[in-house]
N, C-alpha and C positions, 0 to 999 in steps of 0.2 A: 198733743202728747209731748211735743218738744218744748212747750212753754215752761216758764219759771213760775214757781208757786207764790213768789213774794214781790218781784220787781215792779210789776204794773200796779199792784195794790199799794206799794210804797209810794210810787209816783202820784197816785190819786189820793193818798192820805187816808186809806181805809184799811180795815182788817182783812188780811188775806182769806180767800175762800177755802184754802186747803187743797185746791185743784190746780193743775197747770193752767196758766193763762198766757197765751202766746202773742196775740195781737189785739190792739184796740184801734178801730178804724174811726177816723174823723173825715167824713166825705159823703159823697152822694152816689156811690156805686150801687146799682139796683140790688145786688145780692146782700148788702149790709149797710144801708144808708144810716147816717146819723139821724137822731130823732129830735124834732123841735116841737114847740108848743102848737105849731100849725100843721104838724104831720111829718112824715119822712122827708128828709132834706131833698132827695132827688125829685120828689113830687112837688115840693114847694118851689124849687128853682125852675122846674119846667113850667109850672103854672104861672109863675110871675114873669118869666123871661122867654119861655119857649126854647131854652137852651139847656145844656148839661154842664155841670162843673167839670173842668178839664183836668183837675188834679185830685189826688187822694193822699191823705196824710195818715200814717200809722205809728203807733207806739209798738215796738217789737221787743219781746223779752225771750231770749233763747237760752234754755238750760242745756239742751241737747242739739246736735246738728240738724239743720234743715235739709231737705232734699237737694240733690245736685240738679240745677235747672238753668234754663235760658229763656229769654223773652223774645217775641217776634218783632220785626219792624212793622210800621204802620201798614205798608203794602201787604206784607205777609199775613198780618192779622185780618185785614179786610178780606183777602182772598180765602183764608182758612175758615173764617166765620161764615162766609157765604157758602163755601163748599160743604161744611158740616150741616148748615141749615138745609141745603138742597138734599143732603143725604138723610134728612129726617132724624138726626141725632138730638135727643132732648138736651136742653141747656144744662140740666143737672145730672146728666149721665156721667158715670165715672170714667168712661172712655173718651169723653169730650175734651178736645185740646183747646178750642177757642170759645170762650164764654161771652165774648164781646168782640167788636170790630176795631179795637184800639190797640196801639202799641203800649209798651210799658217800660220806658226808660225810667231809672230810679236813682236816687242818691240816698245813702244811708249815713246818718250823722250819729256818732257814738255818744252815748250818755254814760257809759262805763267802759272798762276795757272790753274791746269787741274784736273777736277773731273771725276771720272769713277766708274763704278760698275764692279767688276771682281771676279769670283770664289765664291763658296758657303761658306757663313759664318758658323762657328761652329754651328751645329744644336741646341745645348743647349742654345746658346745665342739667336738664332732666336726664339726659343720657348719663351724665356723671353720677347723678343720684341713683339711678337704677343699677349702675355698675357697682357702686360701693355697697349696695345691699347684698351683693354676692349671692343671688338666688338663681341656681341653674335653670329652674323652670321659667325664668324670665328671658333667657338668652334669645330664643327665637323672636320674641316680641321686641326685645331691645334692638334687634337687627333692623326692624322696620323703621325705627327712628334714627338709629345711628347711620344707616345707609342713606337716609334722606331727612336731615335735621332741619325741616322747614314745615310750613303749614300743611303741605301734602303728606309728609310723614306723620305729622300729628293726626291728620284726618284718618289715615290708614290705621294707626294704632288705636285711636278712640273707637272707630267703627268695629275693629276686631274685638276689642275688650268688651264693649257693651252688647255685643251679639254672641258672646261665648255661651255655649250651653251650660246649664247648671252643674253637671258633673265635672266639667273642666274648671269652672269657678271654684268648686269645692276642693280642688287640688291647688290651684294657683294662688288664691287669696290667702289661705293659711301659710303657704310657703313664703309669700311676700311678707306677711306679718312676722313670721319667724325670723326673716332677714332683718326686719326693723328692730326686733328684740336684740339680735346679735350686734347690730350697729350701735344701739344705745348702750349695751354692756361694754362695748369697746371704749367708751368715753369720748368718741368723736363728737365734734360740735357743729360742723358745717350744716348738716341736715337733721339736727336733733329735733327741732320743732316739727319738721315734716314727718319724721318717724313716729314721734309721739302722737301726732294727730292721726296718722294712719291706724295706729293701734286703737285709738279712741273710736274711730269710725268702724273698724273691724269688729270691735266688741259690741257696738250698737247695731251694726248691720252685717252679720256674719255671711260670708260667701256672696257678697253683693259686688257687682261690677263697678259700682260707684266708688268703692274703696280703691280700686286700681286707677280709675279716671282721676280721682282726687290727687294722686301722686304727680299728675301732669300740670297742676294748677299752682299759681302763686299763692303762698300762704301770707296773709296780711293781718297785722295786729294794729288796731286803731286805739289811740288814747282818747279820753273824753274830749269832744269838740272836733276831732278829726273826722273826715268824711271820705266816702268811696262812691264814685259815680260808675254806674253800670249802663252801658248802651245796649241796643238790641244785639242779639246773637252772642252775648258774653256768658260763657259757662261759669257758674258760681254756686257757692253754698255758704250760708251763714252758719257759724259754728257755735258761738256762745256770746252772751252779753246783752245789754239793753241799748236801744237806739231809737231814733226817729227816722222814719222813711218818708220821703216825698217822691211821688211817682205820678205818671199819667194815670188817668182814671180807668184802670183796666185790671182784670184778674186772669190774664192769659199767661199760662206757665207750661213750658215743655220740659218734662223731667227726664233725667238721665241716670238716676240711681239714688241710693240712700233713702229709699222710700218704699212703702207698700202700695202706693198709688200707681195709676196708669203711666206706663212708659212707652212712648211711641218713638222708636229709634229712627225710622226714616224721616219723620217730621222734625225731630230734634236735629238731626244732621243737616236738614235743609235750612234751618235757621241759624246754625252755628257759623 
């Protein structure tokens, strides 16, 4: 649903289907292998070499923001995959976290202007951002980070926000968005992009904890040809644009918000 109706079709030189098209995979992942005249690519490679292709290439076209997510390390993926197999969770179950035993480091190379959120911003700068929004409902949460502006303070704040009950989110998120509106109306420039993005996310995902968590991340804009590398445990979200992604041959995703899909907070915090 977050895909663009025209970008991938344009890159392929064909008429758009009229439906959102988000990703085009070129690889041998079992869930969506490329097709060859000899059969699915994963089966061809295994038949001819007894091995698996170690990487996966994707064309990605985002018209709307993707989910807030992180990927596990190789050790975490192997342990999580074995644990969920032992628990008898089907590979296609919506509550499944680990669909294979591989890590998923990835690099995204922009084909158009490409906007993303990636990695936690310097906590001192985030404290400044939250203060200039002037939202009284934020004060108690701001204290968690202002009192400990380091990785532990970030962990405490992220954990608190993404475990808030829905009634609390229904109060806090609109208050924060109203603060973003006031900030933009003031004409201030320092956090203009961050405030605009928060409003975009809030419109798309009302009362979602991911809108709050997104305020803690670096906002990054890539020009065509620029790239962003994401290692394991890096919280991120792609926002808009067309890009090529090159990654390990994995489909392991731990989500933290901005999605209707499964969110496993303890497992996400374990890999961050």
